[in-house]
N, CA, C and O atoms as a GROMACS GRO file, in nm:
protein
  272
    1MET      N    1   4.514   1.195  -0.336
    1MET     CA    2   4.437   1.221  -0.214
    1MET      C    3   4.486   1.144  -0.085
    1MET      O    4   4.513   1.023  -0.082
    2SER      N    5   4.495   1.235   0.023
    2SER     CA    6   4.540   1.184   0.151
    2SER      C    7   4.454   1.080   0.210
    2SER      O    8   4.337   1.066   0.176
    3LEU      N    9   4.512   1.009   0.298
    3LEU     CA   10   4.424   0.904   0.365
    3LEU      C   11   4.306   0.981   0.461
    3LEU      O   12   4.190   0.941   0.471
    4GLU      N   13   4.353   1.084   0.521
    4GLU     CA   14   4.254   1.165   0.600
    4GLU      C   15   4.147   1.217   0.512
    4GLU      O   16   4.033   1.227   0.558
    5MET      N   17   4.171   1.251   0.390
    5MET     CA   18   4.064   1.304   0.305
    5MET      C   19   3.979   1.193   0.258
    5MET      O   20   3.857   1.200   0.249
    6ARG      N   21   4.051   1.092   0.230
    6ARG     CA   22   3.962   0.975   0.182
    6ARG      C   23   3.856   0.927   0.301
    6ARG      O   24   3.741   0.897   0.271
    7ILE      N   25   3.896   0.924   0.414
    7ILE     CA   26   3.822   0.883   0.540
    7ILE      C   27   3.718   0.978   0.547
    7ILE      O   28   3.601   0.940   0.562
    8THR      N   29   3.754   1.122   0.536
    8THR     CA   30   3.642   1.221   0.563
    8THR      C   31   3.548   1.193   0.451
    8THR      O   32   3.430   1.198   0.486
    9GLU      N   33   3.572   1.163   0.315
    9GLU     CA   34   3.476   1.141   0.210
    9GLU      C   35   3.389   1.021   0.215
    9GLU      O   36   3.277   1.016   0.165
   10LEU      N   37   3.458   0.911   0.289
   10LEU     CA   38   3.374   0.791   0.318
   10LEU      C   39   3.287   0.817   0.415
   10LEU      O   40   3.169   0.783   0.403
   11GLU      N   41   3.335   0.884   0.529
   11GLU     CA   42   3.224   0.933   0.639
   11GLU      C   43   3.113   1.012   0.579
   11GLU      O   44   2.996   0.990   0.608
   12THR      N   45   3.147   1.097   0.502
   12THR     CA   46   3.032   1.187   0.448
   12THR      C   47   2.947   1.106   0.370
   12THR      O   48   2.825   1.117   0.381
   13ARG      N   49   3.002   1.022   0.288
   13ARG     CA   50   2.904   0.935   0.223
   13ARG      C   51   2.815   0.843   0.299
   13ARG      O   52   2.700   0.820   0.262
   14LEU      N   53   2.868   0.792   0.404
   14LEU     CA   54   2.803   0.710   0.506
   14LEU      C   55   2.699   0.795   0.557
   14LEU      O   56   2.584   0.750   0.561
   15ALA      N   57   2.722   0.910   0.595
   15ALA     CA   58   2.622   0.996   0.657
   15ALA      C   59   2.505   1.019   0.557
   15ALA      O   60   2.391   1.013   0.603
   16PHE      N   61   2.522   1.045   0.428
   16PHE     CA   62   2.427   1.046   0.330
   16PHE      C   63   2.347   0.941   0.322
   16PHE      O   64   2.225   0.952   0.313
   17GLN      N   65   2.420   0.809   0.323
   17GLN     CA   66   2.357   0.696   0.295
   17GLN      C   67   2.264   0.656   0.415
   17GLN      O   68   2.157   0.597   0.394
   18ASP      N   69   2.307   0.688   0.542
   18ASP     CA   70   2.216   0.661   0.649
   18ASP      C   71   2.100   0.746   0.640
   18ASP      O   72   1.991   0.693   0.662
   19ASP      N   73   2.105   0.873   0.610
   19ASP     CA   74   1.983   0.962   0.599
   19ASP      C   75   1.893   0.918   0.495
   19ASP      O   76   1.772   0.928   0.509
   20THR      N   77   1.951   0.864   0.380
   20THR     CA   78   1.862   0.811   0.277
   20THR      C   79   1.799   0.682   0.317
   20THR      O   80   1.682   0.659   0.285
   21ILE      N   81   1.866   0.603   0.380
   21ILE     CA   82   1.805   0.465   0.422
   21ILE      C   83   1.695   0.511   0.528
   21ILE      O   84   1.586   0.454   0.533
   22GLN      N   85   1.726   0.607   0.606
   22GLN     CA   86   1.612   0.636   0.721
   22GLN      C   87   1.491   0.693   0.644
   22GLN      O   88   1.375   0.666   0.675
   23ALA      N   89   1.525   0.772   0.541
   23ALA     CA   90   1.407   0.836   0.471
   23ALA      C   91   1.320   0.729   0.403
   23ALA      O   92   1.197   0.734   0.406
   24LEU      N   93   1.386   0.635   0.343
   24LEU     CA   94   1.326   0.527   0.272
   24LEU      C   95   1.243   0.445   0.373
   24LEU      O   96   1.130   0.410   0.339
   25ASN      N   97   1.292   0.411   0.498
   25ASN     CA   98   1.238   0.338   0.586
   25ASN      C   99   1.106   0.416   0.634
   25ASN      O  100   0.999   0.359   0.653
   26ASP      N  101   1.125   0.552   0.651
   26ASP     CA  102   0.990   0.615   0.694
   26ASP      C  103   0.881   0.617   0.592
   26ASP      O  104   0.763   0.612   0.626
   27GLU      N  105   0.922   0.625   0.461
   27GLU     CA  106   0.826   0.619   0.358
   27GLU      C  107   0.766   0.467   0.346
   27GLU      O  108   0.648   0.445   0.318
   28LEU      N  109   0.851   0.377   0.367
   28LEU     CA  110   0.801   0.237   0.366
   28LEU      C  111   0.690   0.209   0.487
   28LEU      O  112   0.590   0.139   0.474
   29VAL      N  113   0.723   0.267   0.586
   29VAL     CA  114   0.637   0.251   0.714
   29VAL      C  115   0.501   0.313   0.670
   29VAL      O  116   0.396   0.250   0.678
   30ALA      N  117   0.512   0.442   0.621
   30ALA     CA  118   0.388   0.512   0.580
   30ALA      C  119   0.310   0.430   0.476
   30ALA      O  120   0.190   0.413   0.495
   31GLN      N  121   0.366   0.381   0.374
   31GLN     CA  122   0.310   0.316   0.269
   31GLN      C  123   0.236   0.173   0.329
   31GLN      O  124   0.126   0.135   0.289
   32GLN      N  125   0.309   0.108   0.422
   32GLN     CA  126   0.252  -0.019   0.497
   32GLN      C  127   0.126   0.020   0.561
   32GLN      O  128   0.023  -0.047   0.548
   33ARG      N  129   0.135   0.140   0.637
   33ARG     CA  130   0.004   0.182   0.715
   33ARG      C  131  -0.096   0.217   0.615
   33ARG      O  132  -0.212   0.200   0.650
   34LEU      N  133  -0.076   0.260   0.502
   34LEU     CA  134  -0.173   0.300   0.405
   34LEU      C  135  -0.243   0.180   0.331
   34LEU      O  136  -0.362   0.176   0.298
   35ILE      N  137  -0.145   0.080   0.311
   35ILE     CA  138  -0.194  -0.061   0.256
   35ILE      C  139  -0.285  -0.118   0.354
   35ILE      O  140  -0.391  -0.166   0.315
   36GLU      N  141  -0.252  -0.116   0.484
   36GLU     CA  142  -0.341  -0.175   0.579
   36GLU      C  143  -0.468  -0.115   0.600
   36GLU      O  144  -0.564  -0.187   0.627
   37ARG      N  145  -0.481   0.022   0.588
   37ARG     CA  146  -0.600   0.090   0.608
   37ARG      C  147  -0.695   0.053   0.479
   37ARG      O  148  -0.816   0.032   0.491
   38LEU      N  149  -0.629   0.050   0.360
   38LEU     CA  150  -0.704   0.018   0.229
   38LEU      C  151  -0.758  -0.125   0.233
   38LEU      O  152  -0.866  -0.163   0.188
   39GLN      N  153  -0.669  -0.193   0.291
   39GLN     CA  154  -0.730  -0.341   0.295
   39GLN      C  155  -0.854  -0.365   0.378
   39GLN      O  156  -0.937  -0.449   0.344
   40LEU      N  157  -0.867  -0.290   0.488
   40LEU     CA  158  -0.952  -0.287   0.585
   40LEU      C  159  -1.067  -0.229   0.516
   40LEU      O  160  -1.175  -0.286   0.535
   41GLN      N  161  -1.063  -0.125   0.439
   41GLN     CA  162  -1.169  -0.048   0.373
   41GLN      C  163  -1.228  -0.166   0.271
   41GLN      O  164  -1.348  -0.195   0.266
   42VAL      N  165  -1.141  -0.221   0.203
   42VAL     CA  166  -1.187  -0.326   0.079
   42VAL      C  167  -1.252  -0.423   0.151
   42VAL      O  168  -1.361  -0.458   0.106
   43GLU      N  169  -1.209  -0.479   0.262
   43GLU     CA  170  -1.286  -0.595   0.332
   43GLU      C  171  -1.415  -0.536   0.384
   43GLU      O  172  -1.508  -0.616   0.376
   44ALA      N  173  -1.442  -0.436   0.428
   44ALA     CA  174  -1.549  -0.370   0.479
   44ALA      C  175  -1.649  -0.350   0.359
   44ALA      O  176  -1.767  -0.383   0.376
   45LEU      N  177  -1.608  -0.297   0.238
   45LEU     CA  178  -1.695  -0.282   0.118
   45LEU      C  179  -1.739  -0.420   0.073
   45LEU      O  180  -1.853  -0.439   0.032
   46ALA      N  181  -1.651  -0.513   0.081
   46ALA     CA  182  -1.680  -0.673   0.021
   46ALA      C  183  -1.789  -0.710   0.094
   46ALA      O  184  -1.890  -0.747   0.035
   47LYS      N  185  -1.783  -0.707   0.229
   47LYS     CA  186  -1.870  -0.740   0.348
   47LYS      C  187  -2.014  -0.673   0.309
   47LYS      O  188  -2.120  -0.734   0.299
   48ARG      N  189  -1.994  -0.540   0.290
   48ARG     CA  190  -2.130  -0.469   0.276
   48ARG      C  191  -2.184  -0.510   0.138
   48ARG      O  192  -2.307  -0.501   0.127
   49GLN      N  193  -2.122  -0.550   0.041
   49GLN     CA  194  -2.173  -0.584  -0.098
   49GLN      C  195  -2.234  -0.708  -0.071
   49GLN      O  196  -2.345  -0.732  -0.117
   50GLN      N  197  -2.162  -0.805   0.012
   50GLN     CA  198  -2.218  -0.934   0.020
   50GLN      C  199  -2.357  -0.923   0.094
   50GLN      O  200  -2.456  -0.986   0.055
   51GLU      N  201  -2.358  -0.839   0.206
   51GLU     CA  202  -2.488  -0.813   0.261
   51GLU      C  203  -2.598  -0.756   0.178
   51GLU      O  204  -2.714  -0.796   0.192
   52LEU      N  205  -2.567  -0.666   0.094
   52LEU     CA  206  -2.664  -0.610  -0.008
   52LEU      C  207  -2.711  -0.734  -0.095
   52LEU      O  208  -2.830  -0.760  -0.111
   53LEU      N  209  -2.612  -0.806  -0.150
   53LEU     CA  210  -2.658  -0.921  -0.246
   53LEU      C  211  -2.751  -1.020  -0.167
   53LEU      O  212  -2.848  -1.070  -0.223
   54ASP      N  213  -2.720  -1.048  -0.036
   54ASP     CA  214  -2.808  -1.144   0.033
   54ASP      C  215  -2.942  -1.088   0.069
   54ASP      O  216  -3.035  -1.166   0.089
   55GLU      N  217  -2.959  -0.953   0.078
   55GLU     CA  218  -3.090  -0.895   0.096
   55GLU      C  219  -3.175  -0.899  -0.033
   55GLU      O  220  -3.297  -0.914  -0.033
   56LEU      N  221  -3.094  -0.882  -0.147
   56LEU     CA  222  -3.173  -0.879  -0.273
   56LEU      C  223  -3.221  -1.021  -0.305
   56LEU      O  224  -3.321  -1.035  -0.376
   57GLY      N  225  -3.155  -1.127  -0.255
   57GLY     CA  226  -3.203  -1.267  -0.300
   57GLY      C  227  -3.130  -1.307  -0.434
   57GLY      O  228  -3.048  -1.233  -0.490
   58PRO      N  229  -3.167  -1.428  -0.479
   58PRO     CA  230  -3.102  -1.462  -0.602
   58PRO      C  231  -3.136  -1.394  -0.711
   58PRO      O  232  -3.248  -1.344  -0.717
   59ALA      N  233  -3.033  -1.380  -0.828
   59ALA     CA  234  -3.064  -1.300  -0.941
   59ALA      C  235  -3.131  -1.393  -1.051
   59ALA      O  236  -3.139  -1.356  -1.168
   60GLU      N  237  -3.179  -1.515  -1.007
   60GLU     CA  238  -3.236  -1.595  -1.101
   60GLU      C  239  -3.368  -1.562  -1.163
   60GLU      O  240  -3.401  -1.606  -1.273
   61ASP      N  241  -3.437  -1.492  -1.098
   61ASP     CA  242  -3.571  -1.427  -1.116
   61ASP      C  243  -3.568  -1.318  -1.230
   61ASP      O  244  -3.667  -1.286  -1.295
   62GLU      N  245  -3.454  -1.271  -1.245
   62GLU     CA  246  -3.453  -1.178  -1.366
   62GLU      C  247  -3.476  -1.221  -1.494
   62GLU      O  248  -3.423  -1.324  -1.537
   63ALA      N  249  -3.560  -1.141  -1.566
   63ALA     CA  250  -3.577  -1.181  -1.700
   63ALA      C  251  -3.444  -1.175  -1.805
   63ALA      O  252  -3.353  -1.102  -1.763
   64PRO      N  253  -3.425  -1.228  -1.908
   64PRO     CA  254  -3.309  -1.215  -1.979
   64PRO      C  255  -3.317  -1.087  -2.055
   64PRO      O  256  -3.427  -1.037  -2.078
   65PRO      N  257  -3.206  -1.030  -2.097
   65PRO     CA  258  -3.201  -0.902  -2.151
   65PRO      C  259  -3.280  -0.898  -2.279
   65PRO      O  260  -3.301  -1.012  -2.319
   66PRO      N  261  -3.327  -0.812  -2.350
   66PRO     CA  262  -3.406  -0.797  -2.457
   66PRO      C  263  -3.342  -0.865  -2.575
   66PRO      O  264  -3.418  -0.927  -2.648
   67HIS      N  265  -3.220  -0.864  -2.602
   67HIS     CA  266  -3.152  -0.906  -2.723
   67HIS      C  267  -3.150  -1.051  -2.734
   67HIS      O  268  -3.103  -1.106  -2.834
   68TYR      N  269  -3.205  -1.120  -2.629
   68TYR     CA  270  -3.217  -1.272  -2.642
   68TYR      C  271  -3.328  -1.325  -2.692
   68TYR      O  272  -3.340  -1.447  -2.703
   0.00000   0.00000   0.00000
């Protein structure tokens, strides 16, 4: 294989690798955005759950289950 063919092959591989790296980076950015949105939703749900629990008061007033 001539030197020119080897260089062309390496340039072709580099171009494909650059494209793959960019595609992976784009996917990583999309996943990070999704994770951030999900974290905000979980925080909002946890806050809402705590608010509901605070409204209900302590659970100590409940009778034990019938099997006790």
